[in-house]
C-alpha positions as CSV (number, residue, x, y, z in Angstrom):
1,X,32.4,40.5,-16.3
2,X,30.8,37.6,-18.0
3,X,27.3,37.3,-17.8
4,X,25.6,34.8,-16.8
5,X,24.4,32.2,-19.5
6,X,20.5,31.8,-20.0
7,X,19.4,27.8,-20.5
8,X,16.9,27.1,-23.5
9,X,14.8,24.5,-24.0
10,X,15.3,22.2,-27.0
11,X,13.7,23.9,-30.0
12,X,11.2,21.1,-30.5
13,X,9.5,18.9,-28.1
14,X,7.0,16.0,-27.7
15,X,6.5,13.3,-24.8
16,X,3.8,10.9,-24.3
17,X,2.7,12.7,-21.5
18,X,-1.2,13.8,-21.2
19,X,-0.4,17.6,-22.1
20,X,0.9,16.0,-25.5
21,X,-1.1,12.7,-26.1
22,X,-4.6,12.3,-25.7
23,X,-4.6,8.7,-24.7
24,X,-1.5,6.4,-23.7
25,X,-4.1,3.8,-24.1
26,X,-6.2,3.7,-27.0
27,X,-7.8,0.7,-28.9
28,X,-7.4,-0.6,-32.7
29,X,-9.1,1.6,-34.8
30,X,-8.9,4.4,-32.3
31,X,-7.5,8.0,-33.5
32,X,-4.9,9.6,-31.1
33,X,-4.5,13.2,-31.0
34,X,-1.0,14.3,-30.9
35,X,0.9,17.9,-29.8
36,X,4.2,19.0,-30.4
37,X,5.8,22.4,-29.8
38,X,8.1,24.1,-32.0
39,X,10.5,27.1,-31.4
40,X,9.9,29.8,-34.0
41,X,12.9,30.4,-34.5
42,X,12.9,27.3,-36.8
43,X,10.8,28.7,-38.7
44,X,8.8,25.3,-39.5
45,X,6.4,25.8,-42.4
46,X,4.8,22.0,-42.2
47,X,4.5,19.4,-39.3
48,X,4.1,15.9,-40.4
49,X,3.3,12.6,-38.0
50,X,5.1,9.9,-39.5
51,X,3.9,6.4,-38.7
52,X,3.8,3.2,-40.2
53,X,0.5,0.9,-40.0
54,X,0.8,-2.5,-41.8
55,X,4.6,-1.7,-41.9
56,X,3.9,1.2,-44.2
57,X,4.7,4.6,-44.5
58,X,2.0,7.3,-43.7
59,X,2.6,10.7,-43.3
60,X,-0.5,13.0,-41.2
61,X,-0.5,16.5,-41.8
62,X,-0.1,18.6,-38.4
63,X,-2.2,22.1,-38.1
64,X,-0.9,25.1,-36.0
65,X,-2.9,25.9,-32.9
66,X,-2.5,29.4,-33.1
67,X,-4.9,30.3,-30.6
68,X,-2.1,28.8,-28.4
69,X,0.7,30.2,-29.9
70,X,2.9,32.2,-27.6
71,X,6.0,34.5,-28.5
72,X,8.5,32.2,-29.5
73,X,6.3,28.9,-29.8
74,X,4.1,27.4,-32.2
75,X,2.1,24.5,-30.6
76,X,1.0,22.0,-33.7
77,X,-1.9,19.2,-33.6
78,X,-2.1,16.1,-35.6
79,X,-4.8,12.8,-35.7
80,X,-2.8,9.4,-36.1
81,X,-4.6,6.4,-36.4
82,X,-4.1,3.4,-34.7
83,X,-3.7,-0.3,-36.7
84,X,-1.3,-2.2,-35.1
85,X,-1.3,-2.9,-31.3
86,X,2.1,-0.7,-31.3
87,X,1.7,3.0,-32.5
88,X,5.5,3.8,-33.7
89,X,5.5,7.4,-34.9
90,X,7.8,10.3,-35.4
91,X,7.5,14.0,-36.3
92,X,8.9,15.6,-39.6
93,X,9.5,19.4,-39.6
94,X,10.0,21.2,-42.8
95,X,11.9,24.2,-42.4
96,X,13.7,26.5,-45.0
97,X,16.9,24.3,-44.2
98,X,15.5,20.9,-44.8
99,X,13.8,18.7,-42.9
100,X,13.9,17.7,-39.0
101,X,13.2,14.4,-37.2
102,X,11.9,14.6,-33.8
103,X,12.0,11.1,-31.9
104,X,12.4,10.6,-28.2
105,X,15.7,11.2,-28.6
106,X,15.6,14.3,-29.8
107,X,15.9,16.3,-33.1
108,X,18.0,15.4,-35.7
109,X,18.9,16.9,-39.2
110,X,19.7,13.4,-40.5
111,X,17.2,10.7,-40.8
112,X,17.5,8.2,-37.6
113,X,16.4,4.6,-37.3
114,X,13.2,3.7,-35.8
115,X,14.2,2.2,-32.2
116,X,13.5,5.9,-30.8
117,X,10.4,6.7,-32.5
118,X,7.4,7.6,-29.8
119,X,5.4,4.5,-28.6
120,X,1.9,4.1,-27.7
121,X,0.7,0.4,-26.8
122,X,-2.7,-0.6,-26.8
123,X,-2.4,-3.5,-24.7
124,X,-4.0,-2.5,-20.9
125,X,-2.5,-0.1,-19.1
126,X,-1.0,0.2,-15.4
127,X,-3.9,0.6,-12.5
128,X,-5.1,3.9,-12.0
129,X,-3.9,3.9,-8.5
130,X,-0.3,3.6,-9.4
131,X,-0.1,7.1,-11.3
132,X,1.8,9.1,-9.4
133,X,2.2,6.5,-6.5
134,X,5.2,6.4,-4.3
135,X,6.5,3.0,-2.8
136,X,8.2,2.1,0.4
137,X,10.2,-1.0,0.1
138,X,10.6,-3.1,3.3
139,X,12.7,-5.9,4.1
140,X,10.7,-7.8,6.3
141,X,13.1,-9.5,8.7
142,X,14.7,-5.8,9.5
143,X,11.6,-3.4,9.5
144,X,9.8,-4.1,13.1
145,X,9.5,-6.6,15.2
146,X,6.1,-7.0,17.0
147,X,5.8,-8.7,20.6
148,X,1.8,-8.6,20.6
149,X,1.7,-12.6,19.0
150,X,3.1,-15.9,20.0
151,X,6.0,-15.8,17.8
152,X,7.1,-20.0,16.6
153,X,10.6,-21.2,17.8
154,X,13.2,-20.7,15.3
155,X,14.2,-22.7,12.7
156,X,17.8,-24.8,12.9
157,X,19.1,-22.7,9.8
158,X,18.6,-19.4,11.7
159,X,20.6,-17.2,13.8
160,X,19.0,-15.4,16.4
161,X,20.0,-12.0,17.1
162,X,18.7,-8.7,19.0
163,X,17.6,-5.5,17.3
164,X,20.7,-3.8,18.1
165,X,23.0,-6.1,17.2
166,X,25.7,-5.2,14.5
167,X,24.7,-6.8,10.9
168,X,27.8,-9.0,10.2
169,X,28.1,-8.6,6.1
170,X,30.7,-10.7,4.4
171,X,30.7,-13.1,6.6
172,X,29.8,-17.1,6.4
173,X,26.6,-16.8,8.6
174,X,25.4,-13.1,7.4
175,X,22.5,-14.2,5.7
176,X,21.1,-16.7,8.4
177,X,21.2,-13.9,10.9
178,X,17.6,-13.3,12.1
179,X,16.4,-9.8,13.7
180,X,12.5,-11.0,13.9
181,X,11.0,-8.6,11.9
182,X,7.4,-9.7,11.0
183,X,4.0,-8.6,9.4
184,X,2.7,-7.5,12.7
185,X,5.3,-5.5,13.1
186,X,4.3,-3.7,10.0
187,X,1.0,-3.5,10.7
188,X,1.8,-1.7,13.9
189,X,4.6,0.6,12.0
190,X,1.8,2.0,9.5
191,X,1.2,5.4,11.2
192,X,5.0,6.1,10.2
193,X,4.2,5.1,6.3
194,X,1.2,7.7,6.9
195,X,3.4,10.2,8.6
196,X,5.7,10.1,5.8
197,X,3.3,9.9,2.9
198,X,4.0,6.9,1.0
199,X,0.6,4.7,-0.4
200,X,2.3,1.7,-1.8
201,X,4.3,-1.0,0.4
202,X,6.8,-2.9,-1.4
203,X,7.3,-6.3,0.7
204,X,10.3,-8.2,0.0
205,X,9.8,-12.5,-0.1
206,X,7.3,-13.6,2.6
207,X,7.9,-17.6,1.9
208,X,9.4,-19.7,4.1
209,X,13.0,-20.1,3.1
210,X,16.5,-20.7,4.5
211,X,17.9,-17.3,4.7
212,X,17.2,-14.3,6.2
213,X,16.4,-12.4,2.5
214,X,13.8,-15.3,1.5
215,X,14.6,-15.4,-2.3
216,X,15.5,-19.3,-1.7
217,X,12.3,-20.4,-1.0
218,X,11.3,-23.9,0.3
219,X,7.5,-23.6,-0.7
220,X,4.8,-21.2,-2.4
221,X,2.2,-22.6,-0.2
222,X,2.5,-20.3,2.7
223,X,3.3,-17.3,4.1
224,X,6.4,-17.8,6.6
225,X,5.2,-18.5,9.8
226,X,8.1,-16.8,11.4
227,X,6.6,-13.5,9.8
228,X,3.1,-14.2,11.0
229,X,1.7,-16.7,8.4
230,X,-1.1,-16.2,6.2
231,X,-3.3,-14.4,8.6
232,X,-0.6,-12.2,9.6
233,X,-0.2,-11.0,5.6
234,X,-4.1,-10.8,5.2
235,X,-4.2,-8.7,8.3
236,X,-1.4,-6.2,7.2
237,X,-3.2,-5.8,3.4
238,X,-6.5,-5.2,5.3
239,X,-4.9,-2.4,7.5
240,X,-3.1,-1.1,4.8
241,X,-6.4,-0.9,2.5
242,X,-8.3,1.0,5.5
243,X,-5.5,3.6,5.3
244,X,-5.8,3.9,1.5
245,X,-2.8,2.0,1.0
246,X,-1.4,-0.7,-1.4
247,X,0.5,-3.9,-0.9
248,X,2.5,-5.8,-3.4
249,X,4.5,-9.1,-2.9
250,X,7.9,-10.0,-4.2
251,X,8.2,-13.6,-5.8
252,X,11.1,-15.2,-7.6
253,X,9.9,-16.8,-11.0
254,X,13.3,-17.7,-12.0
255,X,14.4,-19.9,-9.1
256,X,13.5,-21.7,-6.1
257,X,15.6,-22.3,-3.0
258,X,17.3,-26.1,-2.8
259,X,15.4,-27.2,0.0
260,X,11.7,-25.9,-2.2
261,X,9.3,-29.2,-1.9
262,X,9.3,-29.0,-5.7
263,X,13.3,-29.5,-5.9
264,X,13.4,-32.0,-3.0
265,X,10.9,-33.8,-5.0
266,X,12.2,-33.4,-8.5
267,X,15.8,-34.8,-7.5
268,X,14.0,-38.0,-5.2
269,X,11.8,-39.1,-8.4
270,X,13.0,-38.7,-11.8
271,X,9.5,-39.8,-12.9
272,X,7.8,-36.8,-11.2
273,X,6.2,-33.8,-12.9
274,X,8.0,-31.7,-10.8
275,X,11.5,-33.1,-12.4
276,X,10.5,-31.1,-15.7
277,X,10.6,-28.0,-13.4
278,X,14.2,-27.9,-13.3
279,X,16.9,-28.3,-16.0
280,X,18.5,-31.3,-14.0
281,X,21.1,-33.2,-15.7
282,X,20.0,-37.0,-15.8
283,X,23.7,-38.5,-16.0
284,X,25.0,-36.8,-12.7
285,X,22.1,-35.0,-11.0
286,X,23.6,-31.4,-11.4
287,X,21.4,-28.5,-12.4
288,X,21.1,-24.8,-13.5
289,X,21.3,-22.5,-11.4
290,X,20.7,-18.8,-10.8
291,X,24.3,-16.9,-11.1
292,X,25.6,-20.3,-10.1
293,X,24.8,-20.5,-6.9
294,X,23.8,-24.0,-6.0
295,X,21.0,-23.0,-3.5
296,X,19.1,-21.3,-6.2
297,X,18.1,-24.0,-9.0
298,X,16.5,-22.1,-12.0
299,X,13.3,-23.2,-13.1
300,X,12.5,-24.5,-17.0
301,X,9.2,-23.0,-17.8
302,X,8.9,-25.5,-20.8
303,X,7.2,-27.0,-18.4
304,X,3.2,-26.1,-18.2
305,X,2.7,-27.3,-15.0
306,X,5.3,-25.4,-13.3
307,X,3.6,-22.5,-15.1
308,X,0.3,-23.5,-14.1
309,X,1.6,-23.7,-10.7
310,X,3.6,-20.5,-10.2
311,X,1.6,-17.9,-12.3
312,X,-0.3,-19.1,-15.1
313,X,-4.1,-20.0,-14.0
314,X,-6.4,-19.5,-11.4
315,X,-4.6,-21.6,-8.8
316,X,-1.5,-20.4,-9.4
317,X,1.0,-18.4,-6.6
318,X,0.5,-15.1,-8.2
319,X,-3.1,-15.4,-8.7
320,X,-3.6,-16.7,-4.8
321,X,-1.4,-13.9,-3.7
322,X,-4.3,-11.1,-5.3
323,X,-7.3,-13.5,-4.3
324,X,-6.5,-15.0,-0.8
325,X,-3.9,-12.7,1.0
326,X,-5.0,-9.0,-0.2
327,X,-2.1,-8.4,-2.5
328,X,-2.4,-5.6,-5.4
329,X,0.0,-6.9,-7.3
330,X,3.7,-8.2,-7.6
331,X,7.2,-7.4,-8.3
332,X,9.2,-10.1,-9.9
333,X,12.9,-10.9,-8.8
334,X,15.6,-11.1,-11.4
335,X,12.9,-10.8,-14.3
336,X,15.4,-10.6,-16.9
337,X,16.3,-14.3,-16.4
338,X,13.0,-15.8,-15.8
339,X,12.5,-18.4,-18.7
340,X,16.1,-18.0,-19.9
341,X,18.6,-20.8,-20.2
342,X,20.8,-22.1,-23.0
343,X,18.6,-22.2,-26.2
344,X,15.1,-21.9,-23.8
345,X,13.8,-18.6,-24.5
346,X,10.7,-18.0,-23.0
347,X,10.9,-14.6,-21.2
348,X,8.4,-13.1,-22.9
349,X,5.9,-15.9,-22.5
350,X,6.5,-15.4,-18.5
351,X,6.1,-11.7,-18.4
352,X,2.7,-12.3,-20.7
353,X,1.0,-15.3,-18.8
354,X,1.9,-13.3,-15.6
355,X,0.2,-10.4,-16.4
356,X,-2.7,-12.5,-17.6
357,X,-3.0,-13.8,-14.4
358,X,-3.9,-10.9,-12.8
359,X,-6.6,-7.9,-13.0
360,X,-6.6,-4.6,-14.4
361,X,-6.4,-3.2,-11.4
362,X,-3.3,-5.0,-9.9
363,X,0.4,-3.5,-10.8
364,X,2.9,-5.7,-12.2
365,X,6.5,-4.7,-11.4
366,X,9.6,-6.6,-12.6
367,X,13.8,-6.3,-11.4
368,X,15.9,-5.8,-14.6
369,X,19.3,-4.8,-14.0
370,X,19.8,-3.9,-17.7
371,X,18.1,-2.6,-20.5
372,X,14.2,-3.5,-20.3
373,X,12.7,-2.0,-23.5
374,X,11.9,-5.4,-25.0
375,X,9.7,-6.3,-21.9
376,X,7.7,-3.0,-21.6
377,X,6.7,-2.5,-25.0
378,X,3.4,-4.4,-24.7
379,X,1.9,-7.4,-22.6
380,X,4.2,-8.0,-20.0
381,X,5.6,-6.4,-17.0
382,X,3.8,-2.8,-16.3
383,X,7.1,-1.0,-15.3
384,X,10.6,-2.4,-13.8
385,X,13.2,-1.1,-11.2
386,X,15.2,1.2,-13.2
387,X,18.5,0.4,-12.3
388,X,20.2,1.1,-15.5
389,X,18.0,4.3,-16.8
390,X,18.0,6.0,-13.1
391,X,20.3,4.3,-10.2
392,X,23.3,4.1,-11.9
393,X,23.5,7.3,-13.6
394,X,22.6,9.1,-10.4
395,X,25.4,6.9,-8.4
396,X,27.9,7.5,-10.9
397,X,27.3,11.9,-10.8
398,X,26.7,11.9,-6.9
399,X,28.7,9.3,-5.5
400,X,31.6,10.5,-3.6
401,X,33.2,7.4,-2.5
402,X,34.1,5.6,-5.8
403,X,33.6,2.3,-4.0
404,X,33.0,-1.2,-5.8
405,X,30.0,-1.6,-4.1
406,X,28.6,-1.2,-7.8
407,X,26.1,-3.4,-9.2
408,X,26.3,-3.6,-13.2
409,X,29.6,-2.9,-13.7
410,X,33.0,-4.5,-12.5
411,X,35.3,-1.9,-10.9
412,X,34.9,1.5,-8.8
413,X,31.7,3.5,-9.7
414,X,32.0,5.7,-12.9
415,X,32.4,9.3,-13.0
416,X,29.3,11.1,-14.7
417,X,28.8,14.5,-15.4
418,X,25.1,16.2,-15.3
419,X,25.3,16.2,-18.8
420,X,25.9,12.5,-19.0
421,X,23.2,11.8,-16.2
422,X,20.8,13.8,-18.9
423,X,22.0,11.5,-22.2
424,X,21.9,8.1,-20.3
425,X,18.4,8.8,-19.0
426,X,17.0,9.9,-22.3
427,X,18.7,6.6,-23.8
428,X,16.8,4.4,-22.1
429,X,13.6,6.2,-21.8
430,X,13.4,6.7,-25.8
431,X,13.0,2.9,-25.9
432,X,9.8,2.5,-24.2
433,X,6.4,4.1,-24.3
434,X,5.8,6.8,-22.0
435,X,3.6,5.0,-19.9
436,X,6.3,2.6,-19.2
437,X,8.8,4.7,-18.5
438,X,6.3,6.8,-15.7
439,X,5.7,3.3,-13.9
440,X,9.4,2.4,-13.9
441,X,10.7,2.1,-10.3
442,X,13.0,5.1,-9.7
443,X,15.3,4.6,-6.3
444,X,18.8,5.5,-5.1
445,X,19.2,2.3,-3.2
446,X,17.6,-1.0,-2.5
447,X,18.2,-4.2,-0.1
448,X,20.4,-5.2,-3.2
449,X,22.9,-2.3,-3.0
450,X,24.6,-0.5,-0.4
451,X,23.1,2.9,1.3
452,X,23.2,5.8,-1.1
453,X,23.8,7.7,1.9
454,X,27.0,5.6,2.7
455,X,28.6,6.3,-0.7
456,X,27.7,9.8,-1.4
457,X,26.9,11.4,1.8
458,X,24.2,12.9,3.9
459,X,23.7,16.1,1.8
460,X,23.8,14.3,-1.8
461,X,21.4,11.8,-0.6
462,X,19.1,14.5,-0.5
463,X,20.1,15.9,-4.1
464,X,19.2,12.4,-5.1
465,X,15.9,12.2,-3.3
466,X,15.0,15.4,-5.2
467,X,15.6,13.8,-8.4
468,X,13.8,11.0,-7.6
469,X,10.6,12.5,-6.5
470,X,11.0,15.2,-9.2
471,X,11.1,13.2,-12.5
472,X,9.2,10.8,-14.3
473,X,8.8,7.3,-12.6
474,X,7.1,5.9,-9.7
475,X,9.5,6.9,-6.5
476,X,10.7,3.8,-4.0
477,X,12.2,4.7,-1.1
478,X,13.9,1.6,0.8
479,X,12.9,1.7,4.7
480,X,15.4,3.5,6.6
481,X,16.4,6.1,3.7
482,X,14.3,8.6,5.1
483,X,15.5,8.9,8.6
484,X,19.2,8.3,7.6
485,X,20.1,4.5,7.9
486,X,23.5,3.8,6.6
487,X,25.1,0.4,5.0
488,X,28.7,0.2,3.1
489,X,27.2,-2.8,1.5
490,X,24.3,-4.6,0.3
491,X,24.1,-7.2,3.8
492,X,25.3,-4.0,5.6
493,X,22.2,-1.7,4.3
494,X,19.7,-4.4,5.7
495,X,20.1,-2.8,9.4
496,X,17.2,-3.1,11.3
497,X,14.9,0.3,11.2
498,X,16.2,2.6,13.9
499,X,12.7,3.0,16.1
500,X,13.8,5.8,18.6
501,X,13.5,8.7,16.5
502,X,16.9,10.1,18.9
503,X,18.9,8.1,16.0
504,X,16.6,9.6,13.1
505,X,18.5,12.4,10.9
506,X,15.9,15.0,11.2
507,X,16.8,17.0,8.2
508,X,16.4,13.5,6.1
509,X,13.0,13.3,7.5
510,X,11.7,16.4,7.0
511,X,13.2,16.8,3.2
512,X,11.6,13.1,2.3
513,X,8.3,14.5,3.5
514,X,8.3,17.7,1.8
515,X,9.0,16.2,-1.4
516,X,6.7,13.6,-1.0
517,X,4.0,16.3,-0.1
518,X,5.1,18.5,-3.0
519,X,4.7,15.6,-5.2
520,X,1.5,14.6,-4.4
521,X,0.4,18.2,-4.3
522,X,1.8,19.2,-8.2
523,X,-0.1,16.9,-10.8
524,X,3.1,18.4,-12.7
525,X,5.3,16.2,-10.6
526,X,3.3,13.3,-10.8
527,X,2.0,12.9,-14.3
528,X,3.7,15.8,-16.4
529,X,6.0,15.5,-19.6
530,X,9.5,16.3,-19.0
531,X,11.6,18.6,-20.9
532,X,15.3,19.4,-19.9
533,X,16.6,22.8,-19.7
534,X,20.2,22.5,-19.0
535,X,23.1,20.3,-18.3
536,X,26.5,20.6,-17.4
537,X,29.1,19.2,-15.5
538,X,27.5,19.9,-12.0
539,X,24.1,21.0,-12.7
540,X,20.7,19.6,-13.9
541,X,17.7,21.6,-14.6
542,X,14.7,20.1,-16.4
543,X,11.0,20.9,-16.7
544,X,7.6,18.8,-15.5
545,X,4.9,20.2,-17.5
546,X,1.1,19.0,-17.3
547,X,-2.1,20.4,-18.3
548,X,-3.0,22.5,-15.3
549,X,1.1,24.0,-15.0
550,X,4.7,23.4,-14.9
551,X,7.0,23.1,-12.6
552,X,10.9,23.8,-12.9
553,X,13.8,21.6,-10.9
554,X,17.1,22.2,-10.3
555,X,19.7,19.9,-9.0
556,X,23.0,21.3,-8.2
557,X,26.0,19.1,-6.7
558,X,28.8,21.8,-6.4
559,X,28.9,25.6,-7.5
560,X,28.6,26.1,-10.6
561,X,28.9,28.6,-13.6
562,X,25.9,31.5,-13.2
563,X,22.4,30.6,-15.0
564,X,20.1,33.5,-15.7
565,X,16.2,31.9,-15.1
566,X,14.5,32.4,-18.8
567,X,11.2,31.9,-16.4
568,X,9.3,33.5,-13.7
569,X,8.2,31.3,-11.0
570,X,7.3,30.7,-7.2
571,X,9.6,28.8,-5.0
572,X,7.6,25.7,-3.8
573,X,10.7,24.9,-1.1
574,X,12.7,27.7,1.3
575,X,14.1,30.0,-0.9
576,X,14.1,32.7,-3.4
577,X,11.3,33.2,-6.6
578,X,12.7,32.9,-10.1
579,X,12.6,35.8,-12.4
580,X,13.2,35.9,-16.1
581,X,16.3,37.4,-16.9
582,X,17.5,37.3,-13.4
583,X,20.1,35.1,-11.6
584,X,19.0,31.8,-10.9
585,X,18.9,32.1,-6.6
586,X,21.0,30.0,-4.5
587,X,25.0,28.9,-4.8
588,X,26.4,25.7,-4.4
589,X,25.2,22.3,-4.0
590,X,21.4,22.6,-3.3
591,X,18.1,21.6,-5.3
592,X,15.4,24.2,-6.2
593,X,11.7,23.5,-7.1
594,X,9.7,26.4,-8.4
595,X,6.0,26.7,-9.7
596,X,6.6,28.4,-13.4
597,X,4.0,31.7,-13.7
598,X,1.9,31.2,-16.4
C-alpha cells in the first residue's frame, strides 16, 4: 500500500509579518531587524541580507539565533539600515552547493530580478484599527428599508419596487429600479452586524444620482435625500462608532454622472472652470467617458480646481466626508483609471493627494481590477480590492459553473488547480510591501460580480469563505453572503436582503460567524505570516504564524491523495486533532483549522 505523503514547508522562508520584521513602518535613518528561517538540510554556512541603499549594493551578515534553533531549522537575524523611502532587500544563502537567493517569490539557485525583492515603505502605515478588521459591504438600496422616517417622493428617473420584487437584471430599466433601502435602515440593523462579528461597514455611493448604484453622481455636495440625507449618514456613523465599528464611504474620482452639476455647467459655459474638469472636444462637444459609457464622463485631473474640490484640500469631498459626516475612510471606485487618459498620466498623483487629505487614523482603499503593485508601494492607497490576487484565482479553482459572468477575462471562468491558486497569489503578493498585502480587501464577490454561491454552490462558498478569513488581507463580506443570497449576474446579485430568518441558509450563517470569531480570537489569523505547506490539484494547506502561536489551515475542494501531518495540532472547529506522522483527518471536500502545538 502506498504510504501517505508528508507535506513539507519550503526550506527557507521570510515575509513581512511581525514574526520576521521588527517594524513595517520605519523612518529613514532607522534600522530594521530581519529574521529568516532556514532548514538544516540546506547546510547553510552564511546568510546575508542584500539591500540597495542609494542604488549601491550592500550585504549585511546575519547571525544564527542558536537559542531558538529547533531540530530541523535555524533562525538567522540581521539588522539592515533604512536609507531611502523604500527598503528593498533579499537574502543570499551560502551553501556547499553555491549561493541561493530568497525573495518574496521564493528560493532560487540563480540570481533573479529585483521586482520580487521584499519591500518595506517608510510612508505612514494604515490606521491600527484596520489591522485584523473584517469589512461588510452594503449596497444601500438593497440592504434595509426603514419606515421610521418621512421618505421623500421618488425622482422621475426611478421605478419603485417592493422589497420582494424580482431584480429585473439585464433589462433596460434594471438600474432605475429602486427598492428603498436607506441609511436609517442600516442603523436599525446594526445588531445583525454585531452578531456576525464584522467591525467595518463599507457603504456603496450615497450621493444623489440617476441610478440605484449611484456611481453616476449628480452632485458631491450632499448625501442623497432618498437615503436620509446628511443627517442620516451622520446618524449611522455615530451609531456605528458607539458599537465600536468604523464606516467608510465610496467615491468615484475617475468620473461623474452626465447629470452632475459640474458637467452640466461645463457643457453650458465653455468659459467656466468646470469646463476643464472634463475632456470635452471643443469642435463637436463630444467627451471622454468611462469604458465609453456616455452617462459617465471622465474627469481631467490636470485641473487644480477639480483636485481641490474632489480630494486635495480641506474643503474637498474626501476631507468633508471624514470631517462632517464622520466617515473613517474611503474606498475609491475604478481607481486604476483615475487620472489616466491618453497622454495624461496622473494616477499616482491622485492617490497621493487623496491620502494627503486624510489623517493617519483614516483608511484609504481602492478598486483595482488588475496588478496594483505600482500604486501600493508608497504614499498612495493603503490597499486595494484584491480581485486579481485573490478573487479570480479562488473563482477559477472552486467554480462549478464555468460561467461567462467573470470579470477580468473574456470567455468562461478558467480552470485552476490549487497549485495554480498558490502560484497566482504568490505572484501578486511578492510585488508589494507586506503591509499593503495585509491591507488588501480579500473578497469572494461584491456588488460588481455574480454571487459566488450561484457560481460554485453552497458547499464551495464555505470553502472560499475559509480562504477569505484565513489568508492575509482584510476579508470583505458582501451583505447577504452570510445568509445564502444568490445571484447569477452582478445586477441579480444585488437582491434585497432577506430579513426573514426562515429564508436564511443556517449553515452559511453559522460558518461565517465561526470563521470571523476564529479570526478575532487568533493573532496568527489576523496579522501572522504565511507559509504554504502543500498545493496540488484539489487541496491547499498553509500556515499562519505569529509570535504567540501558529495555525494550520487546509481547504480541499474534493477527495485527494492521503497526506500525513508534519505537526501536532488541536482542531479549532468540529473535527479531529492533528497528530504528527499520522494522516491529516477528514475526507473529501472540507476545510480544517488547527492550532499547532508549540
